[in-house]
PLY file of the C-alpha trace (Angstrom):
ply
format ascii 1.0
element vertex 373
property float x
property float y
property float z
element edge 372
property int vertex1
property int vertex2
end_header
96.97 58.73 95.01
100.65 59.53 95.52
100.99 60.51 91.86
97.91 62.72 92.16
99.37 64.39 95.26
102.77 64.97 93.66
101.44 66.51 90.46
99.21 68.95 92.36
102.03 69.81 94.76
104.15 70.59 91.71
101.42 72.74 90.16
100.85 74.55 93.45
104.56 75.36 93.62
105.16 76.58 90.06
101.73 77.90 89.00
102.51 81.62 88.79
100.46 84.02 86.72
96.91 83.79 88.05
93.86 81.62 87.23
94.28 81.69 83.43
97.85 80.43 83.74
96.78 77.75 86.24
94.11 76.45 83.86
96.59 76.35 80.98
99.06 74.37 83.10
96.38 71.89 84.16
95.30 71.39 80.55
98.90 70.71 79.53
99.50 68.38 82.48
96.32 66.31 82.51
95.12 66.38 78.90
98.28 66.53 76.80
101.00 64.92 78.94
99.27 62.37 81.14
96.05 61.86 79.14
94.09 61.43 82.37
91.08 63.21 80.89
89.80 64.07 77.43
89.76 67.63 76.08
85.95 67.71 76.14
85.73 66.43 79.73
88.31 69.01 80.76
86.24 71.80 79.17
83.06 70.50 80.82
84.71 70.63 84.25
86.11 74.07 83.52
82.59 75.27 82.65
81.29 73.72 85.87
83.98 75.49 87.91
82.93 78.80 86.36
79.27 78.22 87.26
79.84 78.03 91.03
81.27 80.58 93.49
84.92 80.38 94.46
88.36 80.29 92.81
87.77 78.73 89.38
91.26 77.30 88.84
91.33 75.71 92.30
87.86 74.27 91.81
88.92 72.91 88.42
91.75 71.06 90.15
89.29 69.74 92.75
86.96 68.58 89.95
89.87 66.75 88.28
90.87 65.06 91.54
87.27 64.00 92.10
87.03 62.56 88.60
90.11 60.38 89.21
89.68 59.17 92.81
86.31 60.46 93.99
86.29 61.90 97.55
89.92 61.10 98.47
91.05 62.54 95.15
88.97 65.67 95.74
90.70 66.32 99.07
94.20 65.42 97.84
94.00 67.55 94.69
92.60 70.62 96.41
94.81 70.52 99.49
98.03 69.82 97.56
97.33 72.67 95.14
96.62 75.14 97.98
99.25 74.04 100.52
102.51 75.32 98.88
101.10 78.82 98.35
99.56 78.93 101.84
102.89 78.04 103.47
104.82 80.56 101.38
102.29 83.34 101.99
102.35 82.66 105.75
106.14 82.99 105.76
105.93 86.24 103.79
103.25 87.55 106.16
105.47 86.79 109.15
108.33 88.69 107.49
105.94 91.54 106.63
104.82 91.86 110.24
108.46 91.78 111.41
110.10 93.92 108.71
107.22 95.65 106.93
108.29 99.11 107.99
111.84 98.77 106.67
112.57 101.16 103.76
113.77 98.29 101.52
110.51 96.35 101.96
108.44 99.48 101.48
110.35 100.19 98.28
109.57 96.75 96.89
105.87 97.13 97.69
105.96 100.67 96.28
106.83 99.20 92.88
104.55 96.16 93.09
101.31 97.96 93.95
100.78 99.82 90.63
101.69 96.64 88.73
98.95 94.80 90.64
96.45 97.48 89.61
97.50 96.95 85.98
96.93 93.19 86.35
93.42 93.77 87.69
92.64 96.20 84.84
93.90 93.66 82.31
91.66 90.99 83.85
88.66 93.33 83.61
89.43 94.06 79.95
89.99 90.44 78.92
86.97 89.10 80.78
84.69 91.87 79.52
85.50 91.03 75.89
84.10 87.53 76.42
81.38 88.25 78.99
79.78 91.51 77.87
77.86 90.12 74.91
74.97 92.62 74.82
74.28 96.26 75.58
72.22 95.15 78.57
75.19 93.37 80.13
77.39 96.41 79.44
74.83 98.58 81.23
74.66 96.14 84.15
78.44 96.28 84.49
78.46 100.09 84.40
75.71 100.36 87.02
77.49 97.79 89.20
80.64 99.92 89.00
78.70 103.04 90.04
76.89 101.28 92.90
80.12 99.78 94.20
81.86 103.17 94.17
78.83 104.58 95.97
79.43 102.04 98.76
76.76 99.39 98.19
77.61 95.90 99.44
79.12 93.60 96.76
76.54 90.95 97.64
73.69 93.34 96.93
75.35 94.52 93.70
75.66 90.93 92.43
72.11 90.06 93.50
70.74 93.11 91.67
72.81 92.26 88.58
71.34 88.75 88.52
67.83 90.07 89.11
67.98 92.63 86.29
69.42 90.17 83.78
66.90 87.48 84.67
64.04 90.01 84.66
64.99 91.25 81.21
65.10 87.71 79.85
61.82 86.83 81.55
60.08 89.90 80.13
61.26 88.92 76.66
59.93 85.37 76.99
56.72 85.96 78.98
56.60 82.59 80.71
54.93 82.37 84.08
57.05 79.47 85.24
60.12 81.58 84.69
58.57 84.40 86.69
58.28 82.13 89.70
61.95 81.27 89.34
62.68 84.98 89.15
60.92 85.47 92.47
63.23 82.83 93.93
66.23 84.77 92.63
64.87 87.94 94.24
64.43 86.19 97.60
67.94 84.78 97.30
69.26 88.30 96.68
67.48 89.57 99.80
68.96 86.72 101.85
72.41 87.48 100.46
72.01 91.12 101.45
71.03 90.06 104.97
74.12 87.84 105.21
76.28 90.72 104.03
74.98 93.09 106.72
76.50 91.35 109.75
77.38 93.96 112.36
81.00 94.74 113.22
82.39 92.87 116.23
85.79 92.74 117.98
88.56 90.63 116.45
88.18 86.89 117.11
89.23 83.72 115.30
85.60 82.60 115.02
84.54 85.89 113.45
87.57 85.73 111.14
86.58 82.21 110.06
82.94 83.18 109.49
83.94 86.25 107.47
86.11 84.22 105.11
83.56 81.39 104.97
80.93 83.91 103.88
83.24 85.47 101.29
84.29 82.07 99.93
80.61 81.16 99.55
79.60 84.17 97.47
82.62 85.36 95.47
81.67 84.79 91.85
83.23 85.67 88.52
86.98 85.80 89.18
89.54 85.68 91.93
89.96 89.42 91.48
86.35 89.99 92.57
87.57 88.77 95.96
89.18 92.18 96.43
85.82 93.95 96.50
84.53 91.63 99.22
87.74 91.90 101.25
87.62 95.68 101.15
83.96 95.80 102.18
84.36 93.24 104.97
87.69 94.10 106.56
88.06 97.83 105.85
84.57 99.31 105.59
82.69 97.03 108.00
85.07 95.52 110.55
87.90 98.08 110.34
90.50 95.34 110.86
92.70 96.40 107.92
93.94 99.58 106.29
93.92 100.30 102.55
97.71 99.89 102.56
97.53 96.46 104.20
94.92 95.26 101.69
96.90 96.33 98.63
100.00 94.72 100.19
98.02 91.51 100.68
96.90 91.62 97.05
100.50 92.14 95.94
101.65 89.09 97.90
98.84 87.04 96.34
100.10 88.09 92.90
103.81 87.32 93.17
103.34 83.94 94.88
102.29 80.76 93.04
98.97 79.00 93.42
95.49 80.44 94.06
94.97 84.20 94.31
92.69 83.37 97.25
95.76 82.81 99.44
95.51 86.57 99.90
93.20 85.43 102.71
96.11 83.59 104.34
98.13 86.82 104.44
95.22 88.80 105.89
94.54 86.08 108.45
98.14 86.27 109.66
97.99 90.07 109.95
94.83 89.82 112.06
95.42 86.66 114.12
98.97 85.41 113.63
99.68 81.83 112.54
96.34 80.57 113.85
94.59 83.37 111.99
96.35 82.33 108.78
95.14 78.73 109.17
91.59 79.78 110.07
91.36 82.24 107.16
92.72 79.69 104.66
90.26 77.01 105.73
87.36 79.47 105.73
88.01 80.86 102.23
88.59 77.48 100.53
86.12 75.21 102.35
83.07 76.33 100.31
84.89 75.45 97.07
85.33 71.83 98.17
81.67 71.61 99.17
80.38 73.26 95.98
82.38 70.88 93.79
81.15 67.85 95.73
77.50 68.94 95.56
77.26 70.53 92.12
78.18 67.61 89.88
74.63 66.30 89.25
73.22 69.84 88.95
75.62 71.21 86.33
73.90 69.63 83.27
70.53 71.08 84.33
72.00 74.53 84.93
73.67 74.57 81.55
70.39 73.64 79.82
68.36 76.34 81.56
68.15 79.60 79.63
66.98 81.46 82.74
69.99 80.21 84.73
72.25 81.30 81.87
70.71 84.79 81.96
71.25 84.98 85.73
74.87 83.93 85.36
75.44 86.46 82.59
74.17 89.19 84.89
76.34 88.05 87.78
79.44 88.00 85.60
78.71 91.52 84.29
78.20 92.74 87.86
81.43 91.05 88.90
83.32 92.99 86.24
81.86 96.21 87.62
83.07 95.26 91.10
86.55 94.54 89.77
86.71 97.91 88.03
85.59 99.66 91.24
88.28 97.91 93.27
90.93 98.85 90.70
89.91 102.50 91.08
89.75 102.42 94.91
93.05 100.61 95.40
94.66 102.56 92.58
94.23 105.78 94.54
96.39 104.27 97.29
98.94 102.72 94.91
99.51 105.43 92.28
100.85 108.32 94.35
103.46 109.99 92.12
105.03 110.01 88.65
107.11 106.80 89.06
104.11 104.73 90.21
102.01 106.16 87.37
104.76 105.16 84.93
104.91 101.64 86.39
101.12 101.32 86.00
101.18 102.55 82.39
104.11 100.37 81.30
102.69 97.32 83.11
99.32 97.74 81.43
100.96 98.14 78.01
103.09 94.99 78.48
100.09 92.97 79.65
97.75 94.02 76.85
100.28 94.15 74.01
102.68 91.29 74.81
100.65 89.21 77.34
103.64 89.03 79.69
103.32 86.61 82.61
102.11 88.56 85.65
104.71 86.89 87.89
107.55 88.36 85.77
105.78 91.70 85.70
105.40 91.84 89.49
109.02 90.73 89.94
110.25 93.47 87.63
108.12 96.09 89.37
109.48 94.95 92.74
113.05 95.37 91.46
112.27 98.86 90.11
110.68 99.87 93.41
113.67 98.57 95.35
116.11 100.46 93.10
114.12 103.69 93.44
114.09 103.33 97.22
0 1
1 2
2 3
3 4
4 5
5 6
6 7
7 8
8 9
9 10
10 11
11 12
12 13
13 14
14 15
15 16
16 17
17 18
18 19
19 20
20 21
21 22
22 23
23 24
24 25
25 26
26 27
27 28
28 29
29 30
30 31
31 32
32 33
33 34
34 35
35 36
36 37
37 38
38 39
39 40
40 41
41 42
42 43
43 44
44 45
45 46
46 47
47 48
48 49
49 50
50 51
51 52
52 53
53 54
54 55
55 56
56 57
57 58
58 59
59 60
60 61
61 62
62 63
63 64
64 65
65 66
66 67
67 68
68 69
69 70
70 71
71 72
72 73
73 74
74 75
75 76
76 77
77 78
78 79
79 80
80 81
81 82
82 83
83 84
84 85
85 86
86 87
87 88
88 89
89 90
90 91
91 92
92 93
93 94
94 95
95 96
96 97
97 98
98 99
99 100
100 101
101 102
102 103
103 104
104 105
105 106
106 107
107 108
108 109
109 110
110 111
111 112
112 113
113 114
114 115
115 116
116 117
117 118
118 119
119 120
120 121
121 122
122 123
123 124
124 125
125 126
126 127
127 128
128 129
129 130
130 131
131 132
132 133
133 134
134 135
135 136
136 137
137 138
138 139
139 140
140 141
141 142
142 143
143 144
144 145
145 146
146 147
147 148
148 149
149 150
150 151
151 152
152 153
153 154
154 155
155 156
156 157
157 158
158 159
159 160
160 161
161 162
162 163
163 164
164 165
165 166
166 167
167 168
168 169
169 170
170 171
171 172
172 173
173 174
174 175
175 176
176 177
177 178
178 179
179 180
180 181
181 182
182 183
183 184
184 185
185 186
186 187
187 188
188 189
189 190
190 191
191 192
192 193
193 194
194 195
195 196
196 197
197 198
198 199
199 200
200 201
201 202
202 203
203 204
204 205
205 206
206 207
207 208
208 209
209 210
210 211
211 212
212 213
213 214
214 215
215 216
216 217
217 218
218 219
219 220
220 221
221 222
222 223
223 224
224 225
225 226
226 227
227 228
228 229
229 230
230 231
231 232
232 233
233 234
234 235
235 236
236 237
237 238
238 239
239 240
240 241
241 242
242 243
243 244
244 245
245 246
246 247
247 248
248 249
249 250
250 251
251 252
252 253
253 254
254 255
255 256
256 257
257 258
258 259
259 260
260 261
261 262
262 263
263 264
264 265
265 266
266 267
267 268
268 269
269 270
270 271
271 272
272 273
273 274
274 275
275 276
276 277
277 278
278 279
279 280
280 281
281 282
282 283
283 284
284 285
285 286
286 287
287 288
288 289
289 290
290 291
291 292
292 293
293 294
294 295
295 296
296 297
297 298
298 299
299 300
300 301
301 302
302 303
303 304
304 305
305 306
306 307
307 308
308 309
309 310
310 311
311 312
312 313
313 314
314 315
315 316
316 317
317 318
318 319
319 320
320 321
321 322
322 323
323 324
324 325
325 326
326 327
327 328
328 329
329 330
330 331
331 332
332 333
333 334
334 335
335 336
336 337
337 338
338 339
339 340
340 341
341 342
342 343
343 344
344 345
345 346
346 347
347 348
348 349
349 350
350 351
351 352
352 353
353 354
354 355
355 356
356 357
357 358
358 359
359 360
360 361
361 362
362 363
363 364
364 365
365 366
366 367
367 368
368 369
369 370
370 371
371 372
């Protein structure tokens, strides 16, 4: 158990670069170096993590901990991977609240923001190459982008994406038993829309916890899809954040190690101080622990179901549309002049052409922004 804790504490401290980098580090650590798990078992757990809502790299770590030491391993692996980033982000949030209006800090964030937009665009491009396998999925992604820009709730967009993909598959196969499953998907989409329409209320720790618990339970496709839900919940619905604060939170999530979902820790501190940071962190990550614990026996059935695969394909395509919409919306706040446009263009070129680690990219953009300021 102590060895399991130490290795995940190490990964949580040095795992810069986003989910893809985290997964690569885990593969190197657990398959190649320690031989705790076979390559095939690792890939099976990675597939399982991608089939459930939440941060895929964090859930992969939780799956690995569960495979080694069952429930205690599940808790140790997940908590030790999350804890270093959560502590660091809380410290940065405290400094942001105290010094965020200083010109030097604003200069650093001025350079980081367009680099973050480039990272999101790169993620959309890379994921779309693997996920958009048909013209139907491309159309679903495009419509999801348009609906998101129009202002439709991300939950409704994802539910509609799943419904259209499953409906298309069902129409092609003409099986009544699949149609009944499709009706279940439709009802689930309606329920998701109802959950997403909670009325705005004054700031409270309970409401903060419930907001992040809801988001952690439905975010699907990538950690970057989280941004769409954060913007809808805390800017459009609750009015607890500004566009500037959200893009700053995203930037902090990028240049710190560990899960991108620790963006929630930063937002929680802005809204409710240290207690808000704790409440937000627990709320956003708790569903991942529960999904991993409950989904093990179901994963083989899901993978064998062609209807479930069609639903998941639609959700992933819709998620890409949401990511593209967020990149556009946040980009308008980040790219404000010629230098920020240049940072965006150069960052995107370096990411797509040379696959530079996003942590180095964000660090370089921060230095450029500081020098300009």
